[in-house]
ZAMARGU-4260 file (C-alpha; in steps of 0.2 Angstrom, whole numbers, plus 5000, padded with zeros to 4 digits):
<rodrens>
0) 5039/4879/4995 | 5040/4872/5013 | 5027/4884/5021 | 5013/4871/5024 | 5018/4868/5042
5) 5019/4887/5046 | 5001/4892/5040 | 4992/4888/5056 | 4975/4893/5061 | 4973/4908/5048
10) 4976/4897/5033 | 4966/4882/5040 | 4951/4894/5041 | 4953/4897/5022 | 4954/4879/5016
15) 4961/4862/5019 | 4979/4859/5020 | 4991/4853/5007 | 4990/4834/5005 | 5000/4822/4994
20) 4984/4814/4986 | 4978/4817/4968 | 4966/4832/4970 | 4981/4842/4977 | 4987/4842/4959
25) 4974/4853/4952 | 4966/4865/4964 | 4964/4880/4952 | 4957/4890/4967 | 4967/4890/4983
30) 4980/4879/4976 | 4984/4891/4962 | 4984/4906/4973 | 4995/4898/4986 | 5007/4891/4974
35) 5009/4906/4962 | 5000/4921/4967 | 5004/4920/4986 | 5022/4914/4982 | 5024/4930/4971
40) 5017/4941/4985 | 5024/4932/5000 | 5035/4918/4996 | 5050/4923/5006 | 5039/4928/5021
45) 5032/4911/5027 | 5016/4906/5035 | 5009/4921/5044 | 5011/4933/5029 | 5006/4920/5016
50) 4990/4918/5025 | 4987/4936/5023 | 4989/4934/5004 | 4975/4921/5005 | 4962/4927/5019
55) 4949/4939/5013 | 4949/4935/4995 | 4935/4926/4986 | 4931/4916/4971 | 4946/4907/4964
60) 4957/4911/4980 | 4946/4904/4993 | 4948/4887/5001 | 4942/4869/5000 | 4949/4864/4983
65) 4964/4855/4990 | 4962/4836/4992 | 4960/4830/5010 | 4943/4825/5017 | 4929/4823/5006
70) 4939/4822/4990 | 4933/4807/4980 | 4933/4799/4963 | 4919/4798/4950 | 4906/4811/4954
75) 4916/4818/4968 | 4902/4819/4980 | 4909/4812/4995 | 4903/4820/5011 | 4912/4832/5022
80) 4907/4833/5040 | 4908/4850/5048 | 4901/4857/5064 | 4886/4870/5062 | 4894/4887/5062
85) 4889/4900/5074 | 4880/4916/5068 | 4892/4928/5061 | 4891/4946/5055 | 4888/4948/5036
90) 4905/4954/5033 | 4915/4942/5043 | 4928/4930/5036 | 4916/4915/5039 | 4902/4924/5029
95) 4914/4928/5015 | 4919/4910/5014 | 4901/4905/5013 | 4898/4917/5000 | 4913/4911/4990
100) 4907/4893/4992 | 4890/4898/4984 | 4900/4906/4970 | 4909/4890/4966 | 4894/4879/4966
105) 4883/4875/4951 | 4867/4865/4948 | 4877/4849/4947 | 4872/4846/4929 | 4890/4840/4925
110) 4896/4826/4936 | 4914/4821/4941 | 4913/4806/4930 | 4909/4817/4915 | 4924/4828/4919
115) 4935/4812/4919 | 4928/4807/4902 | 4932/4824/4895 | 4950/4823/4902 | 4953/4806/4894
120) 4946/4813/4878 | 4958/4827/4877 | 4974/4818/4883 | 4986/4811/4869 | 4989/4793/4867
125) 4992/4785/4884 | 4983/4778/4900 | 4975/4789/4914 | 4974/4780/4930 | 4968/4784/4948
130) 4956/4797/4941 | 4947/4808/4954 | 4935/4822/4951 | 4922/4834/4958 | 4906/4839/4948
135) 4899/4856/4947 | 4887/4853/4962 | 4902/4852/4974 | 4904/4867/4984 | 4923/4866/4983
140) 4922/4868/4964 | 4924/4856/4949 | 4940/4848/4946 | 4947/4832/4938 | 4964/4824/4940
145) 4974/4808/4938 | 4990/4799/4934 | 4994/4799/4915 | 5007/4788/4907 | 5011/4789/4889
150) 5023/4775/4890 | 5038/4785/4895 | 5034/4787/4914 | 5020/4792/4925 | 5015/4810/4928
155) 5002/4818/4939 | 4990/4829/4929 | 4974/4839/4933 | 4962/4853/4929 | 4951/4864/4939
160) 4937/4875/4933 | 4930/4891/4940 | 4923/4908/4935 | 4929/4925/4940 | 4928/4943/4934
165) 4939/4943/4918 | 4943/4961/4920 | 4947/4960/4939 | 4962/4960/4949 | 4961/4941/4953
170) 4961/4937/4934 | 4976/4948/4932 | 4985/4940/4946 | 4982/4922/4940 | 4989/4927/4923
175) 5004/4937/4929 | 5021/4928/4929 | 5029/4927/4946 | 5043/4939/4951 | 5059/4930/4947
180) 5067/4938/4962 | 5055/4928/4973 | 5052/4912/4963 | 5065/4902/4953 | 5057/4895/4937
185) 5063/4890/4919 | 5050/4899/4909 | 5034/4909/4910 | 5024/4918/4896 | 5007/4928/4897
190) 4998/4931/4880 | 4981/4936/4873 | 4974/4924/4861 | 4964/4928/4845 | 4947/4926/4854
195) 4952/4938/4868 | 4956/4924/4880 | 4972/4927/4891 | 4984/4913/4893 | 4999/4910/4905
200) 5011/4896/4902 | 5022/4892/4917 | 5037/4880/4918 | 5044/4878/4936 | 5047/4867/4950
205) 5037/4860/4965 | 5050/4867/4977 | 5059/4884/4975 | 5075/4877/4983 | 5075/4862/4971
210) 5078/4850/4986 | 5068/4838/4975 | 5069/4841/4956 | 5050/4839/4953 | 5044/4849/4939
215) 5028/4859/4939 | 5021/4865/4922 | 5005/4875/4921 | 4993/4882/4908 | 4980/4894/4915
220) 4967/4903/4903 | 4954/4916/4907 | 4941/4919/4893 | 4931/4935/4890 | 4916/4927/4898
225) 4926/4924/4914 | 4929/4905/4912 | 4945/4900/4920 | 4953/4884/4917 | 4969/4880/4927
230) 4979/4865/4922 | 4995/4858/4929 | 5006/4842/4927 | 5022/4835/4936 | 5036/4823/4930
235) 5031/4812/4945 | 5015/4803/4949 | 5011/4816/4963 | 5017/4833/4967 | 5025/4827/4984
240) 5030/4810/4990 | 5033/4801/4974 | 5050/4799/4965 | 5053/4808/4948 | 5047/4796/4935
245) 5052/4805/4919 | 5063/4820/4914 | 5049/4832/4910 | 5030/4831/4913 | 5021/4820/4900
250) 5012/4834/4890 | 5022/4847/4880 | 5017/4865/4883 | 5008/4865/4867 | 4998/4850/4872
255) 4995/4857/4890 | 4989/4874/4881 | 4977/4864/4870 | 4970/4855/4886 | 4967/4872/4894
260) 4959/4881/4880 | 4947/4866/4874 | 4929/4871/4873 | 4924/4854/4880 | 4926/4862/4898
265) 4913/4875/4894 | 4897/4865/4898 | 4904/4863/4916 | 4909/4881/4917 | 4892/4887/4910
270) 4884/4878/4925 | 4893/4888/4938 | 4886/4905/4943 | 4894/4920/4934 | 4906/4929/4945
275) 4901/4946/4952 | 4911/4961/4945 | 4925/4964/4957 | 4920/4983/4958 | 4904/4977/4966
280) 4912/4970/4981 | 4921/4981/4994 | 4940/4980/4992 | 4949/4968/5004 | 4961/4982/5008
285) 4961/5001/5009 | 4980/5002/5009 | 4992/5013/4999 | 5005/5004/4988 | 5015/4993/5000
290) 5031/4994/4990 | 5031/5013/4989 | 5027/5015/5007 | 5041/5003/5012 | 5053/5013/5001
295) 5048/5029/5010 | 5048/5022/5028 | 5065/5013/5026 | 5074/5029/5019 | 5077/5035/5036
300) 5088/5020/5040 | 5100/5025/5026 | 5102/5008/5018 | 5103/5008/4998 | 5089/4999/4989
305) 5096/4987/4976 | 5079/4980/4970 | 5061/4981/4974 | 5044/4973/4969 | 5027/4968/4975
310) 5009/4971/4971 | 4996/4980/4981 | 4996/4975/4999 | 5012/4966/4997 | 5029/4974/4994
315) 5048/4970/4996 | 5064/4978/4995 | 5082/4971/4993 | 5093/4982/5004 | 5112/4982/5001
320) 5123/4991/5013 | 5139/4984/5005 | 5139/4970/5018 | 5128/4958/5009 | 5110/4959/5002
325) 5095/4958/5014 | 5077/4957/5009 | 5064/4966/5019 | 5045/4964/5015 | 5028/4969/5021
330) 5010/4962/5019 | 4996/4973/5025 | 4978/4968/5027 | 4962/4975/5035 | 4947/4966/5042
335) 4957/4953/5052 | 4949/4956/5069 | 4938/4941/5071 | 4940/4932/5087 | 4947/4916/5079
340) 4961/4925/5071 | 4964/4936/5085 | 4967/4920/5096 | 4982/4916/5085 | 4991/4931/5094
345) 4990/4922/5111 | 5006/4927/5120 | 5009/4943/5110 | 5013/4959/5119 | 4999/4972/5120
350) 5001/4991/5118 | 4990/5003/5128 | 4978/5005/5114 | 4975/4986/5112 | 4987/4983/5097
355) 4995/4966/5098 | 5013/4964/5093 | 5021/4947/5089 | 5040/4946/5086 | 5049/4931/5079
360) 5067/4926/5076 | 5070/4910/5068 | 5078/4901/5054 | 5072/4904/5036 | 5060/4891/5030
365) 5064/4889/5011 | 5081/4880/5011 | 5093/4894/5009 | 5109/4889/5019 | 5111/4900/5035
370) 5096/4911/5032 | 5089/4920/5047 | 5071/4926/5047 | 5065/4940/5058 | 5047/4946/5058
375) 5035/4958/5067 | 5017/4955/5066 | 5005/4969/5072 | 4986/4967/5074 | 4977/4983/5078
380) 4960/4983/5088 | 4950/4987/5072 | 4957/4972/5062 | 4971/4981/5053 | 4986/4970/5051
385) 5004/4973/5046 | 5018/4960/5045 | 5036/4966/5041 | 5050/4953/5039 | 5068/4954/5035
390) 5081/4941/5030 | 5100/4940/5029 | 5099/4936/5011 | 5092/4944/4995 | 5081/4929/4992
395) 5076/4916/5005 | 5079/4902/4992 | 5097/4907/4992 | 5111/4905/5005 | 5114/4919/5018
400) 5124/4934/5012 | 5127/4941/5029 | 5126/4936/5048 | 5110/4946/5051 | 5097/4956/5042
405) 5101/4974/5037 | 5087/4981/5049 | 5085/4977/5067 | 5070/4969/5075 | 5067/4986/5083
410) 5067/4995/5066 | 5055/4981/5059 | 5044/4985/5074 | 5044/5004/5070 | 5040/5000/5052
415) 5025/4988/5057 | 5018/5001/5069 | 5019/5016/5057 | 5001/5022/5052 | 5006/5026/5034
420) 5002/5009/5028 | 4984/5014/5028 | 4985/5030/5019
</rodrens>
């Protein structure tokens, strides 16, 4: 999904950007959220709303697990130089990121080299080259990755480890197959194993528009103890920037499943702090169902709804007035009023009560031919944020079905400013 260039300041504050180096293959935290969960919730929206799906979350969804500076091999203990942060309120995004980093950091009892050894032990016959890893003492969380060749071509492969509330919404999101209306893929199953662990097996592609036919296969397991192992592999030496080297990734789905469920990862997982129950943390949002609200608010425009979906603060409709399908979607969030994020609204119009309104009209970003993307991004003085977008297609991955979206920019603005998003 080609959203990396659009994420901007909001997403940079949650983690490092996408890079073509090896650790970008694994990132079971932010990488996983950005590639499946955020895609499911906001894939057709683009940067600003995708950032909404990432900011404010914790544990497996927060940043720092994607390659970039400080990613190393062996023990994975390369330094990351950052400026000393200013004092912040305890409920600020910076404080939440700091808390999330603590939640990902163990005692360091398991090193990156030990994780490389485990990966080599679990792989079938072949050669693992370019290994990189982070141990349990790394604040970005443990991971291991490399390039595996079984003699039939190289394929990038990696594993990331984390802990989360097994009964919480994050676990449910990580194990839920994406909405096919938003993400094209070949296969996805989600099952419960005999020991109570839950497993998702996913066979898809690096790019939803298939501009490069790089395949991305994943196996994600969450145990009853809250151990999460997220594995993925590609039919190229890297997820981006490398030619396809084989028809499919090197491990079969059965082998990838065996890699994910192996108890050999448990010593590292046991060294990580247990996740707090999600019910013990204040919810990130206090919104009503975004999809239901979107249905209710768009009813006055008289455009029939052909399809709908979403989850929690994200919702979408596919409208069809007989002139071609048009997707409309919304993402809603609270606690977005910190100065750094508010600065991203520079140049936006301001209403008398201090609400900022940013309007955009630009081409779609996911490769669909002739796609137009209209959006209205509203930030209220108390940090509540609503982004409503519309497209002249039922899926931004597919070509335009009409000249313009079914709703006007003025109607999108009316939707974004409506107080019903917050109950």
